[in-house]
Every structure is written in C-alpha cells, then in structure tokens.
C-alpha positions in Angstrom: -111.0 -159.3 -95.9 -109.8 -162.5 -94.3 -109.9 -165.9 -96.1 -111.7 -168.5 -94.7 -115.0 -166.9 -94.0 -117.3 -169.5 -95.9 -119.4 -169.1 -98.8 -120.1 -165.4 -98.4 -116.4 -164.7 -98.4 -115.9 -167.0 -101.4 -118.7 -165.4 -103.4 -117.3 -161.8 -102.7 -113.8 -163.2 -103.6 -114.9 -164.8 -106.9 -117.2 -161.4 -108.0 -114.2 -159.3 -107.4 -111.8 -161.5 -109.9 -114.5 -162.1 -112.4 -114.7 -158.3 -113.5 -113.1 -157.0 -116.5 -111.8 -158.7 -119.9 -108.5 -159.7 -118.5 -110.3 -161.9 -115.7 -112.1 -163.4 -118.5 -109.2 -164.3 -120.5 -107.2 -165.8 -117.4 -110.4 -167.8 -116.4 -110.6 -169.4 -120.0 -106.9 -170.2 -119.9 -107.2 -171.7 -116.7 -110.1 -173.7 -117.5 -108.5 -175.3 -120.6 -105.7 -176.2 -118.2 -107.8 -177.9 -115.8 -109.7 -179.5 -118.6 -106.5 -181.2 -119.8 -105.8 -183.0 -116.6 -109.4 -184.0 -114.8 -107.5 -187.3 -113.9 -104.6 -185.8 -112.0 -107.1 -183.4 -110.3 -109.3 -186.3 -109.2 -106.4 -188.4 -108.0 -104.9 -185.5 -106.2 -108.2 -184.8 -104.5 -108.8 -188.4 -103.3 -105.3 -188.5 -101.6 -105.4 -185.2 -100.1 -105.4 -184.5 -96.4 -108.3 -184.1 -94.2 -109.9 -180.7 -94.6 -108.0 -180.1 -98.0 -111.4 -179.8 -100.2 -112.5 -176.6 -98.5 -109.2 -175.0 -99.1 -109.3 -176.3 -102.9 -112.7 -174.6 -103.4 -111.4 -171.3 -102.1 -108.1 -171.2 -103.8 -108.1 -173.7 -107.0 -109.1 -170.9 -109.5 -106.7 -168.4 -108.1 -103.8 -171.1 -108.4 -104.9 -172.1 -111.9 -104.9 -168.5 -113.0 -101.3 -168.0 -111.4 -100.1 -171.3 -113.4 -101.4 -170.1 -116.5 -99.5 -166.6 -116.5 -96.4 -168.5 -116.1 -95.3 -168.4 -112.3 -93.6 -171.3 -110.7 -94.8 -173.1 -107.6 -92.1 -171.3 -105.4 -93.3 -167.9 -106.9 -96.9 -168.8 -106.3 -96.0 -170.0 -102.6 -94.3 -166.5 -102.0 -97.1 -164.6 -103.5 -99.8 -166.1 -101.7 -98.0 -166.2 -98.4 -97.5 -162.4 -98.5 -100.9 -161.6 -99.8 -102.9 -164.1 -97.9 -101.2 -164.3 -94.5 -103.9 -166.5 -93.0 -103.7 -169.1 -95.5 -103.2 -172.7 -94.5 -99.4 -173.3 -95.2 -99.9 -177.1 -95.1 -102.7 -177.2 -97.7 -101.0 -174.8 -100.0 -97.8 -176.8 -100.2 -99.7 -179.9 -101.1 -101.6 -178.0 -103.7 -98.3 -176.9 -105.4 -96.8 -180.2 -105.3 -100.1 -182.2 -106.1 -99.6 -182.3 -110.0 -102.7 -180.6 -110.8 -101.6 -177.7 -112.5 -98.4 -177.1 -114.8 -96.4 -174.2 -113.5 -93.5 -172.1 -115.0 -92.4 -171.3 -118.4 -92.1 -173.9 -121.2 -88.3 -172.9 -121.8 -85.9 -171.7 -119.3 -84.4 -168.1 -119.7 -80.8 -167.7 -120.1 -79.1 -167.7 -116.6 -78.7 -164.3 -114.9 -75.3 -163.1 -113.3 -76.6 -164.4 -110.1 -77.6 -167.8 -111.6 -74.3 -168.2 -113.2 -72.3 -167.4 -110.1 -74.6 -170.0 -108.2 -73.6 -172.5 -110.7 -70.1 -171.8 -110.3 -70.4 -172.2 -106.6 -72.1 -175.4 -107.1 -69.3 -176.8 -109.3 -66.9 -175.9 -106.9 -68.7 -178.1 -104.3 -68.7 -180.9 -106.7 -64.9 -180.4 -107.4 -64.0 -180.4 -103.8 -66.6 -183.0 -102.8 -68.1 -180.6 -100.1 -71.1 -182.2 -98.0 -74.4 -180.0 -98.2 -74.5 -177.1 -95.5 -78.2 -176.4 -95.2 -78.1 -174.6 -91.8 -75.3 -172.2 -93.1 -77.0 -171.6 -96.5 -80.1 -170.8 -94.3 -78.0 -168.2 -92.6 -75.8 -166.6 -94.9 -77.4 -166.9 -98.6 -78.3 -163.6 -100.0 -81.9 -162.8 -100.8 -81.1 -162.6 -104.5 -79.9 -166.1 -104.6 -83.0 -167.1 -102.9 -85.1 -165.1 -105.0 -83.5 -166.1 -108.6 -82.0 -169.6 -108.3 -85.3 -171.7 -107.1 -87.3 -170.1 -109.9 -84.4 -170.8 -112.6 -84.0 -174.4 -111.4 -88.1 -175.1 -111.2 -88.2 -173.9 -114.9 -85.4 -176.9 -115.5 -87.8 -179.5 -113.6 -85.9 -179.5 -110.5 -88.2 -180.3 -107.5 -88.1 -178.7 -104.2 -85.9 -181.4 -102.5 -83.3 -181.0 -105.4 -83.5 -177.3 -105.3 -82.9 -177.5 -101.5 -80.0 -179.8 -101.9 -78.3 -177.3 -104.5 -78.8 -174.5 -102.4 -77.1 -176.5 -99.3 -74.1 -177.2 -101.7 -73.7 -173.7 -102.5 -73.6 -173.0 -98.8 -71.1 -175.5 -98.3 -68.9 -173.8 -101.0 -69.2 -170.3 -99.4 -68.5 -171.6 -96.1 -65.3 -173.5 -97.2 -64.2 -170.3 -98.9 -64.5 -168.2 -95.8 -62.4 -170.8 -94.0 -59.9 -171.4 -96.8 -59.8 -168.2 -98.8 -56.7 -169.1 -101.0 -58.7 -172.2 -102.6 -58.5 -172.1 -106.3 -60.8 -173.5 -109.1 -58.9 -173.1 -112.5 -60.9 -173.1 -115.7 -59.6 -176.6 -116.7 -60.7 -178.0 -113.3 -64.2 -176.4 -113.9 -64.8 -177.8 -117.3 -63.5 -181.4 -116.2 -65.9 -181.4 -113.1 -68.8 -180.4 -115.5 -67.9 -183.4 -117.7 -67.7 -185.7 -114.6 -71.4 -184.4 -113.6 -72.7 -185.3 -117.0 -71.1 -188.6 -117.5 -72.5 -189.5 -113.8 -75.9 -188.2 -114.9 -75.8 -190.5 -117.9 -74.9 -193.5 -116.0 -77.7 -193.0 -113.3 -80.6 -192.6 -115.7 -83.5 -194.8 -114.5 -81.3 -195.7 -111.3 -82.6 -194.8 -107.7 -80.9 -191.6 -106.4 -79.6 -190.7 -109.6 -82.5 -188.2 -110.6 -80.6 -185.1 -109.6 -77.5 -185.8 -111.4 -79.7 -186.8 -114.4 -81.5 -183.5 -114.0 -78.1 -181.5 -114.1 -76.8 -183.3 -117.0 -80.0 -182.4 -118.9 -79.8 -178.8 -117.7 -76.2 -178.4 -118.9 -77.6 -178.6 -122.4 -78.7 -175.9 -124.8 -78.3 -172.2 -124.8 -79.7 -171.8 -121.2 -77.4 -174.4 -119.8 -76.9 -174.6 -116.1 -74.3 -174.8 -114.8 -72.9 -172.9 -117.6 -70.1 -173.8 -119.8 -66.6 -172.5 -118.8 -66.4 -170.3 -121.9 -69.9 -168.6 -120.7 -68.6 -168.2 -117.0 -65.4 -166.6 -118.5 -67.2 -164.2 -120.6 -70.0 -163.1 -118.3 -68.4 -163.5 -114.9 -64.8 -162.2 -115.8 -65.4 -160.2 -119.0 -63.3 -162.6 -120.8 -60.7 -163.1 -117.9 -61.3 -166.2 -115.8 -59.0 -165.0 -112.9 -61.3 -161.6 -112.7 -64.4 -163.7 -112.6 -62.9 -166.0 -109.6 -62.0 -162.7 -107.9 -65.7 -161.3 -108.2 -67.1 -164.6 -106.8 -64.8 -164.7 -103.9 -62.6 -167.5 -105.2 -58.8 -167.3 -105.2 -57.4 -166.6 -108.7 -54.2 -168.2 -109.8 -52.6 -165.3 -110.9 -53.6 -163.2 -107.6 -50.1 -163.0 -106.1 -48.5 -161.5 -109.2 -51.3 -158.9 -109.4 -50.9 -158.1 -105.8 -54.6 -159.5 -105.1 -54.6 -160.4 -101.3 -57.7 -162.5 -100.4 -57.3 -163.6 -96.7 -58.6 -161.7 -93.7 -55.5 -159.7 -93.3 -56.5 -157.8 -96.5 -59.5 -156.1 -94.6 -58.4 -152.9 -92.7 -60.0 -152.0 -89.5 -61.7 -149.1 -90.9 -63.5 -151.3 -93.4 -66.9 -150.2 -92.4 -66.8 -146.4 -92.2 -64.3 -146.2 -95.5 -65.0 -148.9 -97.9 -68.5 -150.5 -96.9 -70.2 -147.0 -96.6 -68.7 -146.2 -100.1 -70.1 -149.3 -101.6 -73.6 -148.8 -99.9 -73.8 -145.2 -101.0 -72.9 -146.3 -104.6 -75.8 -148.9 -104.4 -78.2 -146.4 -103.1 -77.0 -143.9 -105.9 -77.6 -146.4 -108.7 -80.5 -148.4 -107.3 -78.6 -151.8 -106.5 -78.8 -154.0 -103.8 -75.8 -154.5 -101.5 -75.4 -158.2 -102.5 -72.3 -160.1 -102.1 -72.0 -160.5 -106.1 -72.4 -156.7 -106.4 -69.8 -156.1 -103.9 -67.6 -158.5 -105.6 -68.2 -156.8 -109.0 -67.7 -153.2 -107.5 -64.3 -154.1 -105.9 -62.8 -154.7 -109.2 -63.5 -151.5 -110.7 -60.2 -150.5 -112.0 -60.0 -147.5 -109.6 -60.8 -149.5 -106.8 -59.2 -152.9 -107.4 -56.1 -152.2 -105.4 -57.8 -150.1 -102.7 -60.5 -152.3 -101.5 -60.4 -155.6 -100.0 -61.9 -158.3 -102.5 -65.0 -160.4 -101.8 -63.0 -163.4 -100.6 -61.0 -161.3 -98.1 -64.3 -159.8 -96.6 -65.8 -163.5 -96.2 -62.5 -164.7 -94.6 -62.5 -161.5 -92.2 -66.1 -162.0 -91.0 -67.2 -165.4 -92.0 -69.8 -164.4 -94.6 -70.9 -161.4 -96.4 -74.4 -161.3 -94.6 -72.2 -160.9 -91.2 -69.9 -158.3 -92.7 -72.7 -156.3 -93.9 -74.7 -156.4 -90.7 -71.7 -155.7 -88.4 -70.7 -152.9 -90.8 -74.1 -151.2 -90.9 -73.9 -151.3 -87.3 -70.5 -149.7 -87.0 -71.6 -147.0 -89.6 -74.8 -146.1 -87.9 -72.7 -145.6 -84.6 -70.5 -143.4 -86.4 -73.2 -141.3 -88.1 -74.9 -140.9 -84.8 -71.7 -139.3 -83.5 -72.4 -136.5 -86.1 -75.3 -134.8 -84.6 -75.9 -131.1 -85.1 -74.3 -130.1 -82.0 -71.3 -132.3 -82.3 -70.8 -131.1 -85.8 -71.0 -127.4 -84.4 -68.2 -128.4 -81.7 -66.0 -129.9 -84.4 -66.3 -126.8 -86.3 -65.5 -124.5 -83.5 -62.4 -126.6 -82.7 -61.5 -126.7 -86.3 -62.1 -122.8 -86.5 -59.8 -122.4 -83.3 -57.1 -124.5 -84.8 -57.2 -122.6 -88.1 -57.2 -119.1 -86.4 -54.1 -120.3 -84.4 -52.6 -121.4 -87.8 -53.7 -117.9 -89.3 -52.0 -115.9 -86.5 -48.7 -117.9 -87.2 -49.1 -117.2 -90.9 -49.5 -113.3 -90.1 -46.4 -113.5 -87.9 -44.5 -115.0 -90.7 -45.8 -112.5 -93.2 -44.6 -109.8 -90.8 -41.2 -111.1 -90.6 -40.9 -111.3 -94.4 -42.0 -107.6 -94.6 -39.3 -106.7 -91.8 -36.7 -108.7 -94.0 -37.7 -106.9 -97.2 -37.7 -103.4 -95.6 -34.3 -104.0 -94.2 -33.0 -105.3 -97.6 -34.4 -102.1 -99.2 -32.4 -99.8 -96.7 -29.4 -101.8 -97.3 -29.9 -101.4 -101.1 -30.6 -97.7 -100.9 -27.3 -97.4 -98.9 -25.0 -99.4 -101.2 -26.5 -98.1 -104.3 -24.1 -96.2 -106.8 -25.5 -92.7 -107.5 -25.2 -91.2 -111.0 -22.3 -88.8 -111.8 -24.5 -85.8 -111.7 -25.7 -86.5 -108.0 -22.2 -87.4 -107.3 -21.4 -84.1 -108.4 -23.8 -82.2 -106.5 -22.7 -84.0 -103.3 -18.9 -82.7 -103.8 -19.8 -79.8 -101.1 -20.5 -80.5 -97.5 -23.9 -78.9 -98.1 -24.8 -80.4 -101.3 -24.5 -77.2 -103.2 -23.1 -77.2 -106.8 -19.4 -77.1 -107.1 -18.3 -73.5 -107.7 -21.4 -71.9 -106.3 -21.0 -68.8 -104.0 -20.8 -69.7 -100.4 -23.7 -68.9 -98.1 -23.9 -68.1 -94.5 -24.1 -71.4 -92.5 -27.2 -72.3 -90.8 -27.6 -74.1 -87.5 -27.6 -77.8 -88.0 -31.0 -79.7 -87.6 -31.2 -82.6 -85.4 -30.7 -86.0 -86.9 -33.6 -88.0 -87.8 -34.7 -90.8 -85.5 -33.8 -94.2 -86.7 -36.4 -96.0 -89.0 -38.5 -98.7 -86.9 -39.2 -102.0 -88.3 -42.4 -103.4 -89.5 -42.6 -105.4 -86.3 -41.9 -102.4 -84.0 -44.4 -100.2 -85.8 -47.0 -102.9 -85.1 -46.0 -103.5 -81.5 -46.4 -99.7 -81.1 -50.0 -99.7 -82.5 -48.9 -98.2 -85.8 -50.6 -99.6 -88.7 -48.6 -100.4 -92.0 -49.9 -101.4 -95.2 -49.1 -105.3 -94.6 -51.2 -105.0 -91.7 -54.1 -103.9 -93.7 -53.3 -106.8 -96.0 -53.2 -109.4 -93.4 -56.7 -108.3 -92.2 -58.1 -108.7 -95.7 -56.4 -112.1 -96.0 -57.9 -113.3 -92.6 -61.3 -111.8 -93.7 -61.3 -113.9 -96.7 -60.3 -117.1 -94.9 -63.1 -116.6 -92.4 -65.4 -116.4 -95.6 -64.1 -119.5 -96.8 -64.6 -121.2 -93.5 -68.2 -120.1 -93.1 -68.8 -121.2 -96.7 -67.7 -124.7 -95.6 -69.7 -124.7 -92.3 -72.9 -123.3 -93.9 -72.6 -126.1 -96.7 -72.0 -128.6 -94.1 -74.8 -127.7 -92.0 -76.9 -127.9 -95.3 -75.8 -131.3 -96.0 -76.5 -132.5 -92.3 -80.2 -131.5 -93.1 -80.5 -133.3 -96.6 -82.8 -136.1 -96.4 -81.7 -139.6 -97.5 -81.7 -140.4 -101.0 -81.8 -136.7 -102.0 -79.2 -134.8 -104.0 -77.9 -131.1 -103.5 -76.1 -129.5 -106.3 -73.4 -126.8 -105.9 -73.4 -124.2 -108.5 -70.6 -121.6 -109.6 -70.9 -118.4 -111.5 -68.6 -118.6 -114.4 -67.8 -116.1 -117.1 -68.8 -112.9 -115.5 -67.2 -110.4 -113.1 -70.4 -110.0 -111.2 -73.1 -112.3 -110.7 -75.6 -110.5 -112.8 -73.3 -111.1 -115.9 -72.7 -114.9 -115.3 -74.4 -117.9 -115.3 -74.7 -120.7 -112.8 -73.0 -123.9 -113.7 -73.4 -127.1 -111.5 -70.0 -128.3 -110.6 -70.5 -130.8 -107.6 -73.7 -132.9 -106.6 -74.0 -134.4 -103.4 -76.0 -137.7 -103.0 -77.3 -138.4 -99.2 -77.3 -142.0 -98.7 -78.1 -143.7 -95.2 -74.2 -144.3 -95.2 -73.0 -140.8 -95.8 -72.4 -138.4 -98.7 -71.5 -139.4 -102.3 -69.9 -136.2 -103.9 -69.9 -136.4 -107.7 -68.3 -133.9 -110.1 -70.7 -133.0 -112.8 -69.6 -133.6 -116.5 -68.9 -130.0 -117.1 -65.0 -130.4 -117.3 -64.8 -128.3 -120.6 -66.8 -125.3 -118.8 -64.2 -125.1 -116.0 -61.7 -122.5 -116.1 -59.1 -124.6 -114.2 -59.7 -128.4 -114.1 -57.0 -130.2 -112.1 -57.3 -134.1 -112.2 -54.0 -134.5 -110.3 -55.3 -132.3 -107.5 -58.5 -134.2 -107.4 -56.7 -137.8 -107.2 -54.3 -136.4 -104.6 -57.3 -135.4 -102.4 -59.1 -138.7 -102.4 -61.4 -138.4 -105.5 -61.8 -141.2 -107.9 -61.4 -140.8 -111.5 -64.3 -141.8 -113.8 -64.8 -145.5 -115.0 -67.9 -147.1 -117.1 -69.7 -148.5 -114.0 -69.3 -144.9 -112.3 -69.0 -142.3 -114.8 -68.3 -139.2 -112.6 -65.6 -138.0 -110.6 -66.4 -139.1 -107.1 -65.7 -139.1 -103.4 -67.4 -140.4 -100.5 -67.6 -138.8 -96.9 -69.2 -140.2 -93.7 -70.0 -136.7 -92.2 -71.6 -133.7 -93.5 -68.7 -131.4 -92.5 -66.1 -133.5 -94.2 -68.2 -133.6 -97.3 -68.6 -130.1 -97.5 -65.0 -129.2 -96.8 -63.9 -131.7 -99.8 -66.2 -130.3 -102.2 -65.4 -126.7 -101.5 -61.6 -127.5 -101.8 -62.2 -129.5 -105.1 -64.3 -126.6 -106.6 -61.8 -124.1 -105.3 -58.5 -125.7 -106.3 -59.2 -128.2 -108.6 -61.9 -126.5 -110.8 -61.0 -122.9 -110.6 -64.0 -121.7 -108.6 -61.9 -118.9 -106.8 -64.6 -116.7 -105.4 -66.6 -117.8 -102.2 -69.2 -115.4 -103.0 -69.9 -116.8 -106.5 -71.0 -120.3 -104.9 -74.8 -121.2 -104.7 -76.8 -124.4 -104.2 -80.0 -125.6 -105.7 -81.8 -125.1 -102.7 -85.1 -123.0 -102.4 -83.6 -121.2 -99.6 -80.0 -121.2 -100.6 -77.8 -120.8 -97.5 -74.6 -119.9 -99.4 -76.5 -116.9 -101.3 -77.7 -115.8 -97.8 -74.2 -115.9 -96.3 -72.8 -114.2 -99.4 -75.3 -111.2 -98.9 -74.6 -110.9 -95.5 -70.9 -110.8 -96.1 -71.3 -107.9 -98.6 -73.5 -105.6 -96.3 
C-alpha cells in the first residue's frame, strides 16, 4: 500500500496497527507521551511548513510509538525511509527535529568497540587541530560507524549538526593518517587532549559556539563516557597494551620499529588482494563478521598473523582508505576467481598431471639405476666373499670333487654361461624384473593420489557459497567395515576462496605433525580462530593442500579410506572404481 492515499489509506493503516494487545500498550504509551507536551506540539504545528498537517495526521501516531519504544531520531529516519520509500523527506525531517517527541534511551549505553575507536579518532583530530573533512567522511566511513556513532551521540543529546561535525572530524583523522601513516598519539597526549576539551567545554558554557565542547565535556563523565578515558581505550582497544590498540586502529605506535611493525604503503605486497584480503574476507564469512576497517585491524594483530599481514595503517597508506582497498581488492579477487572456471581448472590439472608424469618417469629411471647398482654390488660381494674351510676343501680339485676321491673319466666341458645382464639391459630388452613391478605399483598409487586430489577439487569447485564440506578418514581398522569415519578437515566456501580448517580431533589422529602443517602454510590455532587453518583461492589448490595435510601431517596414508560428507560421495565412487 502506498502512503498518501487519503482518508481511506489512513483508516486502513490505523486499523492494521490497532490489532492486538501490544498495539494497545504502545498506543497508551504514545498517548501519555503526547499528553505531556501539548504545548510543544501546538507550537511545532503552528510553525510547520505548508502542507505538513496532512503528513502529521498520517504519521504522528507511528512516530510517537517509535519514540516510546526508545528509538532515536536517526533510527526512526532510517527505518521510515526504508519501509515507506514514498514518504515526504522534508516533512519527516521537520517532524523529528520539531521537539514534539522525546526520543532515545534515558541513559546512554557503554560505548561499543566501534564507538570507542571513533572517540579515539576524534581526539586525534583535536590533538592535531585538523579541520573537518565532511566530503572525505561521506566517501570512506564504514557503514558500522555511520550506524553506531550517531545513535550513541543522540543518546548523549548531540544534535544533527554536532553529529555531522564529529563525523567530519573523524574523516579528517582518517584522511590524515592515510597521508601520514607514521603519525603517533601517545597515551599521555591522548589524556592531555581530553583534559583540554573538558576545560574548553567548561569555559564555553552559555557562550555562543560553545555548545559542542560543552556537550563533549558532559559526555566524558560517568561510566559511559565518550570519548573514553585513556585507561578504557587501553583496556578495550589494546587488551591492556596502548601500542597494540594504536596498531589496530591505524595509528602508528611508538614501539612499532622495535617490534618490526611497518605501517607505510611499502608494507603492503602486490599480492595483498588474493592472499591477505581473500583470507580476511573468508574469515569474516566463516565467523559472521563484517569486513570493516576495525575488524581488519583486530584480525591483522592475531598472533599468527601480526608479522605476516600488513597492518590497517599500511593498507590505508597504500590505497588511501579502507573502503578503496576493499573495493579494489574484491574486484581483483573476483577476476582471479573467474580464471578458475571448470574448463580452466581441468586444463591446469592436465598440465599438472603431465609434469608429475614426467617427474614419475625420472623417478623410475633413478630407481632402476639404484637397482642396477645394487645388483652390481651384490655380484662383487659374492666374488670377493671368503668361503668356509669345508667349501674350500671341496674346491681343492679342479672338478670340485673331494680330495682323495677316485678319479672319474673326464667329460666334455660345458659351454661357458653368458654374462649376467644388468637391470637396465633387461628392461631395455623387454624382460621384466621385480623392480619393474614395484615401479608400476608405485606409479599406480601416485595416479590414485592425483585422482583423489582432482576429484576432491572438482567437488570443491561445485560447493555453493557459505557451505561446508568435511573430509573424513577411516581410522582404527584394516578395512572400511571395521573402521569409523573421523572428520579431519572441513572446507568452508566463501565468495573469496576456500577456508580449510583442521577439525579438533588431534588426539584421534595416528600421526599429527604440527611442524609439517606450519611448513606448508597452515596457521596454528589462536583464541579468535580456534582451529588449524589455511586459505586457498582456487579449488584445486585447496584440494591439494587438504590431501597433503591429511596424508603427511595427520597420518591418513590410504587414499581409498578418504570420504566426504556428500550425499553422492565422489571420493567413495573413485575408490570403488579403482578397486574393481
């Protein structure tokens, strides 16, 4: 139903809202609130722009109910703009600023992580005396900032102009940090700037132009203080470490050089998008987090990543803003992913198989050479070996008869035996030897492992986004009928690749080798990511990494014991075909 359809539309709307007990309660609360301020309403209506009265009749009750539920003006504005796209924006803005309704909670909530960081950035702008940058703020501020900060400031009685000024000052900070990544804000300087703001606010009470600093001075009091005291920033943003808090928010810490933390553009490698950003985006998708600048700042300081991925400040310095880095990175990742179509993946698999086949031929030749050498050494040992005395006695006579035995008539001499051919010569003549059979068996198993990787890679390529595929192995049994499947590695498909995670079954693995996993790119568990993990951009790379980790790092040494949690398990089908 479109709004603005006259009395009939208003009647339908009211009838729908008046159903149920909840509607009655909200209506009573709204009525009481309106009863408290009839003078404000009459004054506001008398000064309203032309045509506003019809708008008021249409929406006054709805706005009153939203205010009674504790919504702030910004939240009401956002909600009604989305739900009623044809609403008159001019009249809505006037209604929310008219003073008729009392919005928002009575007391402000404790600042969230985002709101705390915004307070830090605002103080940085004050400390460096940066002018507001509204245009830059409009372009680069994360959606979580726009969503969280205005509501928090409204609860502290900041008006729209004050909120806009604060956001523009935050934009100025982020613009300055992108251009000057080595700028610092030590804990003492932060505390001193807070005190300067407080003193200015006290002096400007009742003076023109001093309302913002007066509000800031009042806002810095109490448990929900904003901007927060230095100790609160230290505890919540840096886990008790001021330098770590600065690194997470993109400000250069004083101890950065001694810790080898580089925060300029040169610290961002050319493969940042396909390697680092794709891993971060998969992490966000896996753990249901938004890919914001602050989340990246926190993620980049995980102990296993802090020296391997560029910090937030370096990313800003490289791209100018986090939003630009995110946009360009996603574009590059999408381009990289499009290269891995099914046909192209098959071509890559064929090329890889040809290279491995060539390597297998070389390996077989080396094995034959080793066998030839062993046979030659064996002949030499037999020639040079010392025989026992009894055997030497038997050889005292030319014909090998025992000494003292009666002589027998001589027989015609048999032709000499031909010289023994080497293993290489036998192979070249087409005569098989035991080593040849062994080589064929090894080649067979190599082929099966390659096919296991290829089949698993094809299944991953078909895996839908935000879905998981677990790889199982049958332990504790000589055959499948005697063993139970154990999940070993689960692969999560995100829009930016494949996040592979080792299931927490280390105690069930026959051979767990953390050194092997680390050497092959797997990251050990940390509190924010409690599983061994590895990220790959394409399905074949992910499949190869998983099979390699399971085979050599977890003791899963039989390719035919691999299974997935697919209804139509491709690995099971492959194993059955090979056993026929």
